[in-house]
C-alpha positions in Angstrom: 21.4 -0.6 -3.0 22.0 -1.6 0.6 19.6 -1.0 3.4 20.7 1.9 5.7 17.7 2.2 7.9 14.6 0.8 9.4 11.7 -0.5 7.3 8.2 -0.6 8.9 5.2 -2.1 7.2 1.6 -1.3 8.2 -1.2 -2.6 6.1 -0.3 -1.5 2.6 1.9 1.4 3.7 5.7 1.1 4.0 7.6 3.6 6.1 11.4 3.8 6.1 13.9 6.3 7.4 16.4 6.4 4.5 16.2 7.7 1.0 17.4 4.4 -0.4 16.1 0.9 0.3 17.2 -2.5 -0.6 15.2 -4.0 -3.5 14.7 -7.3 -1.6 13.3 -5.4 1.3 11.1 -3.4 -1.1 9.8 -6.7 -2.5 9.2 -8.2 0.9 7.3 -5.1 2.1 5.2 -4.4 -1.0 4.9 -7.8 -2.7 6.4 -6.4 -5.9 9.3 -8.6 -6.9 12.0 -6.9 -9.1 12.8 -9.0 -12.1 14.6 -8.4 -15.3 11.3 -7.8 -17.0 10.2 -5.3 -14.4 8.3 -5.2 -11.1 6.1 -8.2 -10.9 3.2 -9.2 -8.6 1.3 -12.3 -9.5 0.6 -12.3 -13.2 1.2 -8.5 -13.5 4.6 -7.1 -14.6 5.3 -3.4 -15.0 8.3 -2.6 -17.2 10.8 -0.4 -15.3 13.5 0.4 -17.8 17.0 0.7 -16.4 16.1 2.6 -13.2 16.2 0.3 -10.2 15.9 3.0 -7.5 13.2 1.9 -5.0 11.6 5.4 -4.9 11.5 5.6 -8.7 10.0 2.1 -8.8 7.3 3.1 -6.3 6.4 6.1 -8.4 6.3 4.0 -11.6 3.9 1.6 -9.8 1.6 4.5 -8.9 2.4 4.3 -5.3 2.1 7.6 -3.3 5.6 8.6 -2.1 5.9 11.2 0.7 9.2 12.3 2.2 9.5 14.2 5.4 12.6 16.4 4.8 13.0 17.2 8.5 13.3 13.6 9.7 14.3 11.8 6.4 11.4 9.4 6.7 9.8 8.2 3.5 6.4 6.6 3.3 5.1 4.8 0.2 1.5 3.7 -0.2 -0.1 0.8 -2.1 0.2 0.5 -5.8 -2.6 2.0 -7.9 -1.6 1.1 -11.5 -5.0 2.3 -12.7 -4.5 5.8 -11.4 -7.2 5.2 -8.8 -6.6 5.3 -5.1 -8.1 1.7 -4.7 -7.2 -1.4 -6.7 -10.8 -2.6 -6.0 -13.9 -1.5 -4.3 -14.0 -4.6 -2.0 -14.0 -3.5 1.6 -12.6 -5.8 4.3 -15.2 -7.6 6.3 -15.8 -5.5 9.4 -18.1 -6.6 12.3 -19.7 -3.8 14.3 -22.6 -3.6 16.7 -25.9 -2.0 15.7 -27.9 0.4 17.9 -29.5 -2.7 19.6 -26.1 -4.3 20.3 -26.4 -7.0 17.7 -23.3 -7.9 15.7 -23.6 -6.9 12.0 -21.0 -8.0 9.5 -20.3 -5.8 6.4 -20.3 -9.0 4.3 -24.0 -9.4 5.1 -24.6 -6.6 2.6 -22.5 -7.9 -0.2 -24.0 -6.7 -3.5 -25.9 -3.9 -1.9 -25.0 -0.2 -1.6 -23.9 0.6 2.0 -23.3 3.9 3.7 -21.0 3.8 6.7 -21.1 6.7 9.1 -18.3 6.9 11.6 -17.5 9.3 14.4 -14.4 9.8 16.5 -14.4 11.9 19.7 -10.8 13.1 19.4 
């Protein structure tokens, strides 16, 4: 396949404006290298069979695939081989201010149950 459009990566989501994507670009964007034995990332390899279409590979890896028919844009999310939305329950370390203005890092509560309440005025 040859790339025919833009490829945008944001966190673990990849957005592109074509129905086909170069497998090297797919590997660079997702971290899943396409090898003869399948899609590999670290020590994990997922057999793919003969299908090397990037969208089929994304679906095989458990990545959410969403296509906007009106614009032709395609978004794929992070892999979830286990069928769960998250690969782990490890949250990124976030530093926020408490009600008294003191900085509080989420990592301070590692090993404890934490409830995070957020609000957005929009």
